[in-house]
N, C-alpha and C positions, 0 to 999 in steps of 0.2 A: 482589587482595583484593576480596571481594564487597562491594557497596554495603550500607550499613546497612539494616536492616529497614524503616525509614521511607521509603527511596527505592527505588522499583521499578527493577529492572535494565532497561536499554534493550533492546528487542527489535527486531531488524532486521525491517522490513516484508517481507512475502512478495511476491514478484513472479512473475507468471505471464505469460510471453510479452512481457516488456518489460525494459528496462534497469533495473539496480538503482538505487534512488533515492539521492540525496545528502541526508544529514541536515543540515538547516539549524538546527533546534532540536529539542527533544524531541518536539514534536507536529506539526512542519511539514516533512515530506519534500518535496523537489522532484525531479522526474524530468528527466533530461537531455533536451535537444531531440532528438527522434527523427525530425524531418522530414528530416534529411539522409540517413537510411538507408532512406527510403521508407515509414516507419511514422509518419505525422504524429500529433502530440499533438492533444488536443481543441482547444486554443487555435489551433493552426495550421490545423486543419480548418475551424474557424469563420472564421478569417481568409481561408482559401482560398475558401470558399463565398461569403462576403460580397464579397471582392475580385473574384471572377469575375463575380458578379451585377452589381456596380456598374460594372465595366469594360464589360459589355454594355449596361447602361442608359446609360452615358456615350456609347457608340458610337451608340446610337439617337438621343440628343439631338443629337449632331454631324450625323448624317444628316438629321434633320428640319430643323435650322437651315440646312444647306446647301441643302436643297430650297426653303427659304423665300426665298433670296436669289439665285436663278438670274438671271443677266443676260439681258436681251432679246437676240435674235439680232443686232440692230443698235442699239447704244446711241447715242442722239442727244439733242439738246436737248429734244425733245418727251417723251421717256420717262425722262430722267435723274433727275428728281425722284422719280418713282414707284419707280425702282430703288433709289435711295439710301434712301428711306423703308422699303422692304422689307428692305434690309440692316440698318437700325436695328432694325426689329421682330424680325428674326431673331436679332440679338445679344441683345436684351432677353429674348426667349423662352429662349435658351440660358442666360442668367444665372439666370432664374427657375427653370428646370428643373434646373439643376445645384444650385441652393440647396435643392431638395427631395430630393436624393439621400440615402438613408439611409447614413450612414457607420459604423454600428455594426460593429465588428470588421474594418473595411476596413484593408488594408495602409497603413501610415503614408506610404510613398512615393507611393501612389496618391492618398491624401488631400491631400498637398501639391501633386501635379500638378493635381488638381481645382481647388484654390484658384488656382493659376497660370492655368489655362484660363479660369476664371470672370473673373479680373481682366483677361485679354486680351479677352474678350467685352465686358466693361464699357467698356474703352478703345475698342473698335471702335464701340460704340454712341455714344460721345462724338464720335468722328471723323465718324460718319455724321450726327450732329446738326449738326456744323459745316457739313458739305456741304449738308444740308437748308436751313440758315439762309442760306447763300450763294445757293443756287438760288431760294429763295423771296423773299429780301429784298435780295440783292446785285445790283448792276448789273455791267456788264462790267468796269468799273474795279476794283470790289471783288474780283471773282473773279480778276482778273489782278494785283491789288495785294497788299498785305501780308496781308489776311485769306485770300485764295486761296493765297498762298504758305505761310502757316501751316498751312492745311488739307492742302495737298499734302505738306508735310514730315511732318505727323502721319500721313497715309495711308501714306507710304513707310516710316515707322518701324513702323507697325502691321503692314505686310506683312513687314518684316524680322523682327519679333517672331514672326510666324507660322512662319517658317523654324525659329527656335529652339524653338518649342512643338512643331512636328512632329518635330524631331530628338529632343527630350526624350521625347515620347510613344513614339517607336520604341524608344529605349533602355529606357524603363520597361517596354514590352511584352516585350522580351527578358528583362529582369530578372525580371519577374513570372512569365513562362513557366518560367524556370529555378527560381525560388524555390518555385513551387507544382506543378511537374512536369506542367504541361499547357500546350498552345499557346494563348496568348491571341491573339485575332484582331487584325489591324492596325486602327488607328483610321481612320475614314473621312474 
């Protein structure tokens, strides 16, 4: 039975070169996700571009941070304070630079990883501040006593957390490479 004259008949939207839309309401067709068959939708193209760009920017931040905390050829009592302070500054740089990343249209998994990485750098800065305090103000007994042991424990935990961050970053790199159909480079 045709619709009454006051209600227009639904007209199927024309499709040219794309999958037929699913009607969600009379005015709001949605198109199936075409990114799986190699024909990405506009949203996934924006996400792909933003995610790719942000991944590379994150890699640049990691590379710069690493260059800022290079250990001296021979770490000793005379240069330990300078090295620890450089590590602290490198972590603070990374936190600030990561905070400035534009996350518009960035893949949600990458956005969560960025938050995790920034938190790890913040914790690293705190660990380095503990070490700086011990080297500047602690005597031998403080460095070998409870404050030194607390710093050592925190340093060891921070290094263990790095192993998890690196593993997570590699899994994410593989996932994003598959998701967006292009090889994302390894994190540095």
